PyMOL CGO cylinders between C-alpha atoms (Angstrom):
from pymol import cmd
from pymol.cgo import CYLINDER

trace = [
    CYLINDER, 111.51, 95.18, 114.08, 112.01, 97.43, 117.03, 0.3, 1, 1, 1, 1, 1, 1,
    CYLINDER, 112.01, 97.43, 117.03, 109.67, 100.26, 118.00, 0.3, 1, 1, 1, 1, 1, 1,
    CYLINDER, 109.67, 100.26, 118.00, 111.58, 103.48, 118.74, 0.3, 1, 1, 1, 1, 1, 1,
    CYLINDER, 111.58, 103.48, 118.74, 110.54, 106.97, 119.80, 0.3, 1, 1, 1, 1, 1, 1,
    CYLINDER, 110.54, 106.97, 119.80, 111.20, 109.80, 117.39, 0.3, 1, 1, 1, 1, 1, 1,
    CYLINDER, 111.20, 109.80, 117.39, 113.68, 110.18, 114.59, 0.3, 1, 1, 1, 1, 1, 1,
    CYLINDER, 113.68, 110.18, 114.59, 116.44, 107.66, 113.91, 0.3, 1, 1, 1, 1, 1, 1,
    CYLINDER, 116.44, 107.66, 113.91, 119.76, 108.50, 115.54, 0.3, 1, 1, 1, 1, 1, 1,
    CYLINDER, 119.76, 108.50, 115.54, 121.69, 107.56, 112.41, 0.3, 1, 1, 1, 1, 1, 1,
    CYLINDER, 121.69, 107.56, 112.41, 120.37, 109.42, 109.38, 0.3, 1, 1, 1, 1, 1, 1,
    CYLINDER, 120.37, 109.42, 109.38, 123.17, 109.54, 106.80, 0.3, 1, 1, 1, 1, 1, 1,
    CYLINDER, 123.17, 109.54, 106.80, 121.71, 106.56, 104.92, 0.3, 1, 1, 1, 1, 1, 1,
    CYLINDER, 121.71, 106.56, 104.92, 118.15, 107.92, 104.91, 0.3, 1, 1, 1, 1, 1, 1,
    CYLINDER, 118.15, 107.92, 104.91, 116.42, 109.62, 101.99, 0.3, 1, 1, 1, 1, 1, 1,
    CYLINDER, 116.42, 109.62, 101.99, 115.93, 113.40, 102.23, 0.3, 1, 1, 1, 1, 1, 1,
    CYLINDER, 115.93, 113.40, 102.23, 112.15, 113.02, 101.91, 0.3, 1, 1, 1, 1, 1, 1,
    CYLINDER, 112.15, 113.02, 101.91, 112.07, 110.78, 105.00, 0.3, 1, 1, 1, 1, 1, 1,
    CYLINDER, 112.07, 110.78, 105.00, 114.21, 113.17, 107.05, 0.3, 1, 1, 1, 1, 1, 1,
    CYLINDER, 114.21, 113.17, 107.05, 111.97, 116.05, 105.93, 0.3, 1, 1, 1, 1, 1, 1,
    CYLINDER, 111.97, 116.05, 105.93, 109.00, 114.27, 107.56, 0.3, 1, 1, 1, 1, 1, 1,
    CYLINDER, 109.00, 114.27, 107.56, 110.87, 113.88, 110.86, 0.3, 1, 1, 1, 1, 1, 1,
    CYLINDER, 110.87, 113.88, 110.86, 111.96, 117.54, 110.66, 0.3, 1, 1, 1, 1, 1, 1,
    CYLINDER, 111.96, 117.54, 110.66, 108.35, 118.64, 110.16, 0.3, 1, 1, 1, 1, 1, 1,
    CYLINDER, 108.35, 118.64, 110.16, 107.05, 116.49, 113.03, 0.3, 1, 1, 1, 1, 1, 1,
    CYLINDER, 107.05, 116.49, 113.03, 109.79, 117.77, 115.33, 0.3, 1, 1, 1, 1, 1, 1,
    CYLINDER, 109.79, 117.77, 115.33, 109.10, 121.42, 114.36, 0.3, 1, 1, 1, 1, 1, 1,
    CYLINDER, 109.10, 121.42, 114.36, 105.42, 120.90, 115.15, 0.3, 1, 1, 1, 1, 1, 1,
    CYLINDER, 105.42, 120.90, 115.15, 106.32, 119.20, 118.44, 0.3, 1, 1, 1, 1, 1, 1,
    CYLINDER, 106.32, 119.20, 118.44, 104.45, 116.04, 117.42, 0.3, 1, 1, 1, 1, 1, 1,
    CYLINDER, 104.45, 116.04, 117.42, 105.34, 112.91, 119.35, 0.3, 1, 1, 1, 1, 1, 1,
    CYLINDER, 105.34, 112.91, 119.35, 105.76, 109.84, 117.17, 0.3, 1, 1, 1, 1, 1, 1,
    CYLINDER, 105.76, 109.84, 117.17, 107.05, 106.31, 117.31, 0.3, 1, 1, 1, 1, 1, 1,
    CYLINDER, 107.05, 106.31, 117.31, 108.87, 104.66, 114.44, 0.3, 1, 1, 1, 1, 1, 1,
    CYLINDER, 108.87, 104.66, 114.44, 109.78, 101.22, 113.23, 0.3, 1, 1, 1, 1, 1, 1,
    CYLINDER, 109.78, 101.22, 113.23, 112.25, 100.40, 110.43, 0.3, 1, 1, 1, 1, 1, 1,
    CYLINDER, 112.25, 100.40, 110.43, 111.57, 97.39, 108.20, 0.3, 1, 1, 1, 1, 1, 1,
    CYLINDER, 111.57, 97.39, 108.20, 112.01, 95.86, 104.78, 0.3, 1, 1, 1, 1, 1, 1,
    CYLINDER, 112.01, 95.86, 104.78, 110.18, 97.67, 101.97, 0.3, 1, 1, 1, 1, 1, 1,
    CYLINDER, 110.18, 97.67, 101.97, 106.44, 97.22, 102.47, 0.3, 1, 1, 1, 1, 1, 1,
    CYLINDER, 106.44, 97.22, 102.47, 104.86, 97.37, 99.01, 0.3, 1, 1, 1, 1, 1, 1,
    CYLINDER, 104.86, 97.37, 99.01, 101.44, 95.91, 99.90, 0.3, 1, 1, 1, 1, 1, 1,
    CYLINDER, 101.44, 95.91, 99.90, 98.97, 96.02, 102.76, 0.3, 1, 1, 1, 1, 1, 1,
    CYLINDER, 98.97, 96.02, 102.76, 99.73, 92.33, 103.37, 0.3, 1, 1, 1, 1, 1, 1,
    CYLINDER, 99.73, 92.33, 103.37, 103.39, 93.19, 103.91, 0.3, 1, 1, 1, 1, 1, 1,
    CYLINDER, 103.39, 93.19, 103.91, 102.29, 95.74, 106.50, 0.3, 1, 1, 1, 1, 1, 1,
    CYLINDER, 102.29, 95.74, 106.50, 100.82, 93.13, 108.87, 0.3, 1, 1, 1, 1, 1, 1,
    CYLINDER, 100.82, 93.13, 108.87, 104.11, 92.69, 110.76, 0.3, 1, 1, 1, 1, 1, 1,
    CYLINDER, 104.11, 92.69, 110.76, 104.56, 96.47, 110.75, 0.3, 1, 1, 1, 1, 1, 1,
    CYLINDER, 104.56, 96.47, 110.75, 101.06, 96.87, 112.23, 0.3, 1, 1, 1, 1, 1, 1,
    CYLINDER, 101.06, 96.87, 112.23, 101.99, 94.50, 115.04, 0.3, 1, 1, 1, 1, 1, 1,
    CYLINDER, 101.99, 94.50, 115.04, 105.28, 96.27, 115.75, 0.3, 1, 1, 1, 1, 1, 1,
    CYLINDER, 105.28, 96.27, 115.75, 103.64, 99.73, 115.75, 0.3, 1, 1, 1, 1, 1, 1,
    CYLINDER, 103.64, 99.73, 115.75, 100.58, 98.63, 117.67, 0.3, 1, 1, 1, 1, 1, 1,
    CYLINDER, 100.58, 98.63, 117.67, 98.31, 100.30, 115.10, 0.3, 1, 1, 1, 1, 1, 1,
    CYLINDER, 98.31, 100.30, 115.10, 96.95, 99.31, 111.70, 0.3, 1, 1, 1, 1, 1, 1,
    CYLINDER, 96.95, 99.31, 111.70, 98.63, 101.10, 108.83, 0.3, 1, 1, 1, 1, 1, 1,
    CYLINDER, 98.63, 101.10, 108.83, 96.40, 103.34, 106.77, 0.3, 1, 1, 1, 1, 1, 1,
    CYLINDER, 96.40, 103.34, 106.77, 95.86, 102.58, 103.08, 0.3, 1, 1, 1, 1, 1, 1,
    CYLINDER, 95.86, 102.58, 103.08, 96.97, 105.59, 101.01, 0.3, 1, 1, 1, 1, 1, 1,
    CYLINDER, 96.97, 105.59, 101.01, 95.75, 105.71, 97.41, 0.3, 1, 1, 1, 1, 1, 1,
    CYLINDER, 95.75, 105.71, 97.41, 96.81, 108.39, 94.95, 0.3, 1, 1, 1, 1, 1, 1,
    CYLINDER, 96.81, 108.39, 94.95, 94.06, 108.82, 92.36, 0.3, 1, 1, 1, 1, 1, 1,
    CYLINDER, 94.06, 108.82, 92.36, 93.23, 111.05, 89.42, 0.3, 1, 1, 1, 1, 1, 1,
    CYLINDER, 93.23, 111.05, 89.42, 90.39, 111.70, 87.04, 0.3, 1, 1, 1, 1, 1, 1,
    CYLINDER, 90.39, 111.70, 87.04, 90.54, 110.50, 83.45, 0.3, 1, 1, 1, 1, 1, 1,
    CYLINDER, 90.54, 110.50, 83.45, 91.82, 113.86, 82.17, 0.3, 1, 1, 1, 1, 1, 1,
    CYLINDER, 91.82, 113.86, 82.17, 94.56, 113.99, 84.83, 0.3, 1, 1, 1, 1, 1, 1,
    CYLINDER, 94.56, 113.99, 84.83, 93.36, 117.42, 85.89, 0.3, 1, 1, 1, 1, 1, 1,
    CYLINDER, 93.36, 117.42, 85.89, 92.22, 116.48, 89.39, 0.3, 1, 1, 1, 1, 1, 1,
    CYLINDER, 92.22, 116.48, 89.39, 94.30, 114.52, 91.88, 0.3, 1, 1, 1, 1, 1, 1,
    CYLINDER, 94.30, 114.52, 91.88, 93.18, 112.90, 95.12, 0.3, 1, 1, 1, 1, 1, 1,
    CYLINDER, 93.18, 112.90, 95.12, 94.91, 111.31, 98.08, 0.3, 1, 1, 1, 1, 1, 1,
    CYLINDER, 94.91, 111.31, 98.08, 92.53, 108.85, 99.70, 0.3, 1, 1, 1, 1, 1, 1,
    CYLINDER, 92.53, 108.85, 99.70, 93.22, 107.63, 103.24, 0.3, 1, 1, 1, 1, 1, 1,
    CYLINDER, 93.22, 107.63, 103.24, 91.26, 104.60, 104.35, 0.3, 1, 1, 1, 1, 1, 1,
    CYLINDER, 91.26, 104.60, 104.35, 91.55, 101.65, 106.73, 0.3, 1, 1, 1, 1, 1, 1,
    CYLINDER, 91.55, 101.65, 106.73, 94.05, 99.14, 105.40, 0.3, 1, 1, 1, 1, 1, 1,
    CYLINDER, 94.05, 99.14, 105.40, 91.67, 96.20, 105.65, 0.3, 1, 1, 1, 1, 1, 1,
    CYLINDER, 91.67, 96.20, 105.65, 88.85, 97.86, 103.71, 0.3, 1, 1, 1, 1, 1, 1,
    CYLINDER, 88.85, 97.86, 103.71, 88.50, 97.06, 99.98, 0.3, 1, 1, 1, 1, 1, 1,
    CYLINDER, 88.50, 97.06, 99.98, 88.59, 100.01, 97.61, 0.3, 1, 1, 1, 1, 1, 1,
    CYLINDER, 88.59, 100.01, 97.61, 85.73, 100.34, 95.11, 0.3, 1, 1, 1, 1, 1, 1,
    CYLINDER, 85.73, 100.34, 95.11, 86.10, 103.23, 92.68, 0.3, 1, 1, 1, 1, 1, 1,
    CYLINDER, 86.10, 103.23, 92.68, 82.38, 103.69, 92.10, 0.3, 1, 1, 1, 1, 1, 1,
    CYLINDER, 82.38, 103.69, 92.10, 81.80, 104.11, 95.83, 0.3, 1, 1, 1, 1, 1, 1,
    CYLINDER, 81.80, 104.11, 95.83, 83.85, 107.26, 95.97, 0.3, 1, 1, 1, 1, 1, 1,
    CYLINDER, 83.85, 107.26, 95.97, 83.17, 108.82, 92.55, 0.3, 1, 1, 1, 1, 1, 1,
    CYLINDER, 83.17, 108.82, 92.55, 79.66, 109.96, 93.41, 0.3, 1, 1, 1, 1, 1, 1,
    CYLINDER, 79.66, 109.96, 93.41, 80.68, 111.34, 96.79, 0.3, 1, 1, 1, 1, 1, 1,
    CYLINDER, 80.68, 111.34, 96.79, 83.32, 113.64, 95.34, 0.3, 1, 1, 1, 1, 1, 1,
    CYLINDER, 83.32, 113.64, 95.34, 81.67, 114.44, 92.00, 0.3, 1, 1, 1, 1, 1, 1,
    CYLINDER, 81.67, 114.44, 92.00, 84.38, 112.94, 89.84, 0.3, 1, 1, 1, 1, 1, 1,
    CYLINDER, 84.38, 112.94, 89.84, 83.69, 110.05, 87.51, 0.3, 1, 1, 1, 1, 1, 1,
    CYLINDER, 83.69, 110.05, 87.51, 86.24, 107.69, 86.02, 0.3, 1, 1, 1, 1, 1, 1,
    CYLINDER, 86.24, 107.69, 86.02, 88.84, 107.70, 88.77, 0.3, 1, 1, 1, 1, 1, 1,
    CYLINDER, 88.84, 107.70, 88.77, 91.99, 105.65, 88.35, 0.3, 1, 1, 1, 1, 1, 1,
    CYLINDER, 91.99, 105.65, 88.35, 95.35, 105.30, 90.03, 0.3, 1, 1, 1, 1, 1, 1,
    CYLINDER, 95.35, 105.30, 90.03, 97.69, 108.18, 89.25, 0.3, 1, 1, 1, 1, 1, 1,
    CYLINDER, 97.69, 108.18, 89.25, 101.04, 107.52, 87.64, 0.3, 1, 1, 1, 1, 1, 1,
    CYLINDER, 101.04, 107.52, 87.64, 104.37, 107.20, 89.41, 0.3, 1, 1, 1, 1, 1, 1,
    CYLINDER, 104.37, 107.20, 89.41, 105.41, 110.40, 87.65, 0.3, 1, 1, 1, 1, 1, 1,
    CYLINDER, 105.41, 110.40, 87.65, 102.46, 112.29, 89.14, 0.3, 1, 1, 1, 1, 1, 1,
    CYLINDER, 102.46, 112.29, 89.14, 103.19, 110.82, 92.59, 0.3, 1, 1, 1, 1, 1, 1,
    CYLINDER, 103.19, 110.82, 92.59, 106.67, 112.27, 92.38, 0.3, 1, 1, 1, 1, 1, 1,
    CYLINDER, 106.67, 112.27, 92.38, 105.45, 115.61, 91.01, 0.3, 1, 1, 1, 1, 1, 1,
    CYLINDER, 105.45, 115.61, 91.01, 102.71, 116.24, 93.58, 0.3, 1, 1, 1, 1, 1, 1,
    CYLINDER, 102.71, 116.24, 93.58, 103.70, 114.25, 96.67, 0.3, 1, 1, 1, 1, 1, 1,
    CYLINDER, 103.70, 114.25, 96.67, 107.45, 113.78, 96.24, 0.3, 1, 1, 1, 1, 1, 1,
    CYLINDER, 107.45, 113.78, 96.24, 107.14, 110.00, 96.71, 0.3, 1, 1, 1, 1, 1, 1,
    CYLINDER, 107.14, 110.00, 96.71, 107.52, 106.78, 94.74, 0.3, 1, 1, 1, 1, 1, 1,
    CYLINDER, 107.52, 106.78, 94.74, 105.04, 103.89, 94.40, 0.3, 1, 1, 1, 1, 1, 1,
    CYLINDER, 105.04, 103.89, 94.40, 104.73, 102.00, 97.67, 0.3, 1, 1, 1, 1, 1, 1,
    CYLINDER, 104.73, 102.00, 97.67, 105.59, 105.10, 99.70, 0.3, 1, 1, 1, 1, 1, 1,
    CYLINDER, 105.59, 105.10, 99.70, 102.41, 107.15, 99.25, 0.3, 1, 1, 1, 1, 1, 1,
    CYLINDER, 102.41, 107.15, 99.25, 101.59, 108.85, 102.53, 0.3, 1, 1, 1, 1, 1, 1,
    CYLINDER, 101.59, 108.85, 102.53, 99.61, 111.74, 103.94, 0.3, 1, 1, 1, 1, 1, 1,
    CYLINDER, 99.61, 111.74, 103.94, 103.02, 113.14, 104.91, 0.3, 1, 1, 1, 1, 1, 1,
    CYLINDER, 103.02, 113.14, 104.91, 103.72, 113.65, 101.20, 0.3, 1, 1, 1, 1, 1, 1,
    CYLINDER, 103.72, 113.65, 101.20, 101.22, 116.52, 101.23, 0.3, 1, 1, 1, 1, 1, 1,
    CYLINDER, 101.22, 116.52, 101.23, 104.01, 118.66, 102.66, 0.3, 1, 1, 1, 1, 1, 1,
    CYLINDER, 104.01, 118.66, 102.66, 105.49, 118.55, 99.12, 0.3, 1, 1, 1, 1, 1, 1,
    CYLINDER, 105.49, 118.55, 99.12, 102.30, 119.77, 97.42, 0.3, 1, 1, 1, 1, 1, 1,
    CYLINDER, 102.30, 119.77, 97.42, 103.09, 123.46, 97.73, 0.3, 1, 1, 1, 1, 1, 1,
    CYLINDER, 103.09, 123.46, 97.73, 100.34, 124.52, 95.29, 0.3, 1, 1, 1, 1, 1, 1,
    CYLINDER, 100.34, 124.52, 95.29, 97.71, 122.40, 97.10, 0.3, 1, 1, 1, 1, 1, 1,
    CYLINDER, 97.71, 122.40, 97.10, 96.79, 120.61, 93.85, 0.3, 1, 1, 1, 1, 1, 1,
    CYLINDER, 96.79, 120.61, 93.85, 95.85, 117.37, 95.62, 0.3, 1, 1, 1, 1, 1, 1,
    CYLINDER, 95.85, 117.37, 95.62, 92.46, 117.01, 97.27, 0.3, 1, 1, 1, 1, 1, 1,
    CYLINDER, 92.46, 117.01, 97.27, 92.63, 115.03, 100.51, 0.3, 1, 1, 1, 1, 1, 1,
    CYLINDER, 92.63, 115.03, 100.51, 89.89, 112.42, 101.00, 0.3, 1, 1, 1, 1, 1, 1,
    CYLINDER, 89.89, 112.42, 101.00, 89.59, 110.57, 104.31, 0.3, 1, 1, 1, 1, 1, 1,
    CYLINDER, 89.59, 110.57, 104.31, 87.32, 107.66, 105.12, 0.3, 1, 1, 1, 1, 1, 1,
    CYLINDER, 87.32, 107.66, 105.12, 85.20, 108.66, 108.13, 0.3, 1, 1, 1, 1, 1, 1,
    CYLINDER, 85.20, 108.66, 108.13, 86.18, 105.44, 109.91, 0.3, 1, 1, 1, 1, 1, 1,
    CYLINDER, 86.18, 105.44, 109.91, 89.69, 106.85, 110.44, 0.3, 1, 1, 1, 1, 1, 1,
    CYLINDER, 89.69, 106.85, 110.44, 88.40, 109.81, 112.48, 0.3, 1, 1, 1, 1, 1, 1,
    CYLINDER, 88.40, 109.81, 112.48, 87.58, 107.55, 115.43, 0.3, 1, 1, 1, 1, 1, 1,
    CYLINDER, 87.58, 107.55, 115.43, 91.00, 105.89, 115.66, 0.3, 1, 1, 1, 1, 1, 1,
    CYLINDER, 91.00, 105.89, 115.66, 93.22, 106.97, 118.55, 0.3, 1, 1, 1, 1, 1, 1,
    CYLINDER, 93.22, 106.97, 118.55, 96.40, 106.50, 116.52, 0.3, 1, 1, 1, 1, 1, 1,
    CYLINDER, 96.40, 106.50, 116.52, 97.32, 106.79, 112.87, 0.3, 1, 1, 1, 1, 1, 1,
    CYLINDER, 97.32, 106.79, 112.87, 100.02, 104.75, 111.11, 0.3, 1, 1, 1, 1, 1, 1,
    CYLINDER, 100.02, 104.75, 111.11, 101.73, 105.72, 107.85, 0.3, 1, 1, 1, 1, 1, 1,
    CYLINDER, 101.73, 105.72, 107.85, 105.08, 105.81, 106.07, 0.3, 1, 1, 1, 1, 1, 1,
    CYLINDER, 105.08, 105.81, 106.07, 107.34, 108.86, 106.43, 0.3, 1, 1, 1, 1, 1, 1,
    CYLINDER, 107.34, 108.86, 106.43, 107.42, 109.11, 102.60, 0.3, 1, 1, 1, 1, 1, 1,
    CYLINDER, 107.42, 109.11, 102.60, 109.59, 105.95, 102.46, 0.3, 1, 1, 1, 1, 1, 1,
    CYLINDER, 109.59, 105.95, 102.46, 108.22, 102.43, 102.69, 0.3, 1, 1, 1, 1, 1, 1,
    CYLINDER, 108.22, 102.43, 102.69, 111.17, 101.15, 104.73, 0.3, 1, 1, 1, 1, 1, 1,
    CYLINDER, 111.17, 101.15, 104.73, 109.96, 102.95, 107.85, 0.3, 1, 1, 1, 1, 1, 1,
    CYLINDER, 109.96, 102.95, 107.85, 106.58, 103.49, 109.43, 0.3, 1, 1, 1, 1, 1, 1,
    CYLINDER, 106.58, 103.49, 109.43, 105.42, 105.95, 112.04, 0.3, 1, 1, 1, 1, 1, 1,
    CYLINDER, 105.42, 105.95, 112.04, 102.62, 106.11, 114.58, 0.3, 1, 1, 1, 1, 1, 1,
    CYLINDER, 102.62, 106.11, 114.58, 101.12, 109.43, 115.65, 0.3, 1, 1, 1, 1, 1, 1,
    CYLINDER, 101.12, 109.43, 115.65, 97.99, 110.48, 117.47, 0.3, 1, 1, 1, 1, 1, 1,
    CYLINDER, 97.99, 110.48, 117.47, 95.14, 110.87, 115.01, 0.3, 1, 1, 1, 1, 1, 1,
    CYLINDER, 95.14, 110.87, 115.01, 94.19, 114.12, 116.74, 0.3, 1, 1, 1, 1, 1, 1,
    CYLINDER, 94.19, 114.12, 116.74, 97.68, 115.48, 115.97, 0.3, 1, 1, 1, 1, 1, 1,
    CYLINDER, 97.68, 115.48, 115.97, 97.16, 114.69, 112.29, 0.3, 1, 1, 1, 1, 1, 1,
    CYLINDER, 97.16, 114.69, 112.29, 93.75, 116.36, 112.09, 0.3, 1, 1, 1, 1, 1, 1,
    CYLINDER, 93.75, 116.36, 112.09, 94.29, 119.25, 114.54, 0.3, 1, 1, 1, 1, 1, 1,
    CYLINDER, 94.29, 119.25, 114.54, 97.93, 120.20, 113.92, 0.3, 1, 1, 1, 1, 1, 1,
    CYLINDER, 97.93, 120.20, 113.92, 99.57, 118.67, 110.82, 0.3, 1, 1, 1, 1, 1, 1,
    CYLINDER, 99.57, 118.67, 110.82, 96.81, 119.07, 108.22, 0.3, 1, 1, 1, 1, 1, 1,
    CYLINDER, 96.81, 119.07, 108.22, 95.95, 122.67, 109.21, 0.3, 1, 1, 1, 1, 1, 1,
    CYLINDER, 95.95, 122.67, 109.21, 99.65, 123.58, 109.20, 0.3, 1, 1, 1, 1, 1, 1,
    CYLINDER, 99.65, 123.58, 109.20, 99.97, 122.12, 105.69, 0.3, 1, 1, 1, 1, 1, 1,
    CYLINDER, 99.97, 122.12, 105.69, 96.87, 124.04, 104.58, 0.3, 1, 1, 1, 1, 1, 1,
    CYLINDER, 96.87, 124.04, 104.58, 94.57, 121.05, 104.07, 0.3, 1, 1, 1, 1, 1, 1,
    CYLINDER, 94.57, 121.05, 104.07, 90.94, 120.63, 104.99, 0.3, 1, 1, 1, 1, 1, 1,
    CYLINDER, 90.94, 120.63, 104.99, 89.99, 117.02, 104.26, 0.3, 1, 1, 1, 1, 1, 1,
    CYLINDER, 89.99, 117.02, 104.26, 86.85, 115.87, 102.54, 0.3, 1, 1, 1, 1, 1, 1,
    CYLINDER, 86.85, 115.87, 102.54, 85.36, 112.99, 104.53, 0.3, 1, 1, 1, 1, 1, 1,
    CYLINDER, 85.36, 112.99, 104.53, 83.91, 110.07, 102.59, 0.3, 1, 1, 1, 1, 1, 1,
    CYLINDER, 83.91, 110.07, 102.59, 82.07, 106.95, 103.61, 0.3, 1, 1, 1, 1, 1, 1,
    CYLINDER, 82.07, 106.95, 103.61, 83.47, 103.76, 102.14, 0.3, 1, 1, 1, 1, 1, 1,
    CYLINDER, 83.47, 103.76, 102.14, 81.86, 100.40, 102.75, 0.3, 1, 1, 1, 1, 1, 1,
    CYLINDER, 81.86, 100.40, 102.75, 84.02, 98.30, 100.41, 0.3, 1, 1, 1, 1, 1, 1,
    CYLINDER, 84.02, 98.30, 100.41, 80.92, 96.78, 98.82, 0.3, 1, 1, 1, 1, 1, 1,
    CYLINDER, 80.92, 96.78, 98.82, 79.86, 96.36, 95.19, 0.3, 1, 1, 1, 1, 1, 1,
]
cmd.load_cgo(trace, "trace")
């Protein structure tokens, strides 16, 4: 894996959703570094990606309530365990579960394994509520997929919070996750 600055020079074999992320970052004048790799379907597979990027990848979980009327994108440190009951009380929604692949495509324009905060650019109706673990606020850099799990990008966390999310029309809800029972 080789760390490169900005968008790939050869894009004809890239998915439109990945190129759309690079287009958005370029329009917003956000500096980013990128590494291409084999599909990373788990946090364990992201260890080598973390090393190449020089930042730990964020865990991105797409959740919904039992009725499938409320959808949530949870961003949290990749090494922190996820406990449903920990978050339910903080956001006032019981019985959370993982949303379906169909709903991922509908709301975020991504497939399983490629869930990313960048997918919020596809949620034009702002149906997804963004939840962010407070521990991520203090990180200098933020690592995520550009809506495809065969590439990963590194941006300044401040750029995510101060430029990207406001431009997309999102105000995150901060949660505190300990990963404990």
